[in-house]
C-alpha positions in Angstrom: 0.0 0.0 0.0 2.8 2.4 0.8 4.4 1.8 -2.6 1.1 2.7 -4.3 0.9 6.0 -2.3 4.5 6.8 -3.0 4.0 6.2 -6.8 1.1 8.6 -6.9 3.0 11.2 -5.0 6.0 10.9 -7.3 3.7 11.1 -10.4 2.0 14.2 -8.9 5.4 15.8 -8.2 6.6 15.1 -11.7 3.4 16.7 -13.1 3.8 19.8 -10.9 7.4 20.1 -12.3 6.0 20.1 -15.9 3.6 22.9 -14.8 6.4 24.9 -13.2 8.6 24.5 -16.2 5.8 25.6 -18.6 5.1 28.7 -16.5 8.8 29.6 -16.5 9.0 29.0 -20.2 6.0 31.3 -20.9 7.3 34.0 -18.5 10.6 34.0 -20.3 8.9 34.1 -23.7 6.9 37.2 -22.6 10.1 38.8 -21.3 11.8 38.2 -24.7 8.9 39.6 -26.6 8.6 42.8 -24.5 12.4 43.3 -24.0 12.7 46.7 -25.7 10.1 48.2 -23.3 11.4 46.7 -20.0 12.4 49.2 -17.3 12.9 46.7 -14.5 13.0 42.9 -14.2 13.2 40.3 -11.4 12.8 36.5 -11.6 9.1 37.0 -10.6 8.1 40.2 -12.4 8.7 42.4 -15.4 8.0 46.1 -15.5 7.7 47.9 -18.8 6.7 51.3 -20.2 4.1 51.1 -22.9 3.5 53.5 -25.8 1.2 55.7 -23.7 4.1 56.1 -21.2 2.3 54.0 -18.5 3.9 51.2 -16.5 2.7 47.7 -17.2 3.6 44.8 -14.9 3.8 41.1 -15.7 4.0 39.0 -12.6 4.1 35.4 -11.5 1.2 34.7 -9.2 -0.5 31.6 -7.9 -4.0 32.1 -9.2 -3.8 33.2 -12.0 -0.3 32.0 -12.9 0.6 35.2 -14.6 -1.1 38.6 -14.2 -0.6 41.5 -16.6 -1.7 44.9 -15.1 -1.4 48.6 -16.2 -0.7 51.2 -13.7 -3.0 54.2 -14.1 -2.1 57.8 -13.5 -4.1 57.6 -10.2 -1.7 54.9 -8.9 -4.5 52.2 -9.2 -4.0 49.2 -11.5 -6.1 48.1 -14.4 -6.2 44.3 -14.6 -5.5 43.5 -18.2 -4.8 39.8 -18.7 -5.0 36.7 -16.4 -3.0 33.8 -17.7 -3.6 30.2 -16.6 -0.9 27.7 -17.6 -1.7 24.0 -17.6 1.7 22.7 -18.8 1.2 19.0 -18.2 1.4 16.8 -21.2 -1.0 14.2 -19.9 -4.0 14.2 -22.3 -6.1 12.0 -20.0 -6.3 14.8 -17.4 -6.5 17.9 -19.6 -10.2 18.4 -19.3 -10.0 18.4 -15.5 -7.2 21.0 -15.9 -9.3 23.1 -18.3 -12.0 23.1 -15.5 -9.4 24.3 -13.0 -8.5 27.1 -15.5 -12.2 28.0 -15.8 -12.5 28.4 -12.0 -9.4 30.6 -11.9 -10.7 32.8 -14.7 -14.1 33.2 -13.1 -12.2 34.5 -10.0 -10.0 36.8 -12.2 -13.1 38.2 -13.9 -14.6 39.1 -10.5 -11.2 40.9 -9.8 -11.7 43.0 -12.9 -9.4 41.2 -15.4 -10.4 42.3 -18.9 -9.2 39.2 -20.6 -8.3 35.6 -19.7 -5.9 33.3 -21.5 -5.2 29.6 -21.0 -2.0 28.0 -22.2 -1.8 24.2 -22.3 1.0 21.7 -22.6 -1.1 19.1 -24.4 -0.5 19.7 -28.1 -3.5 17.7 -29.4 -6.1 19.6 -27.4 -9.4 20.2 -29.3 -9.6 24.0 -28.8 -13.3 24.1 -29.8 -14.1 21.6 -27.1 -11.9 23.3 -24.6 -13.7 26.6 -25.3 -17.0 25.0 -24.3 -15.4 23.7 -21.1 -13.9 27.1 -20.2 -16.1 29.8 -21.7 -14.3 32.5 -19.8 -11.1 31.8 -21.6 -10.7 34.4 -24.4 -7.7 32.8 -26.0 -6.1 29.3 -25.9 -2.5 28.7 -26.7 -0.2 25.7 -26.7 3.1 26.0 -24.9 5.1 24.1 -27.6 3.7 26.2 -30.4 4.1 29.7 -28.9 7.7 29.0 -27.9 8.5 28.0 -31.5 9.5 31.3 -33.2 8.1 31.5 -36.7 5.0 29.4 -36.0 1.6 30.9 -36.6 0.7 30.4 -32.9 3.9 32.2 -31.9 2.9 35.2 -34.1 -0.6 35.1 -32.8 0.5 35.1 -29.2 3.1 37.8 -29.8 0.6 40.0 -31.6 -2.0 39.7 -28.8 0.6 40.2 -26.0 2.0 43.4 -27.6 -1.5 44.7 -28.2 -2.6 44.1 -24.6 0.5 45.7 -23.0 0.5 48.6 -25.5 4.0 48.1 -26.8 4.9 49.0 -30.4 5.9 46.1 -32.6 
């Protein structure tokens, strides 16, 4: 019995590692895309100045995984994009993970986030079906595709990111 429990714990730990790596990969991708506008950067956050001269922050968080916010002249923040990353490659569990993303996005909407994105590690995900399972997700992306420069999904992700943070191409 102990071995069965240990096996499940090890598998869960490995899946968490996939998720953490995917989140780091996406964060680094965002940093690369907005590099010309960065004013300050730490391992957990990026601060940049957009075309309107406002500060935009990109931060690691726990729920959602990445938050993109614009600092307004009043000092308040406008919640732009909540990003949920489900980086595991286990297809058998992806629909459960999409449900988790949906719950996180519903919470983010209540906190005033304008847009919600879900990024998945499963490359064969049916986006139409996923959209029905998470109607609060505005855009779905695949980790492997957006981290492959030159791919259509990379260009799509880059274009949407630059648009949301207000940085010139």
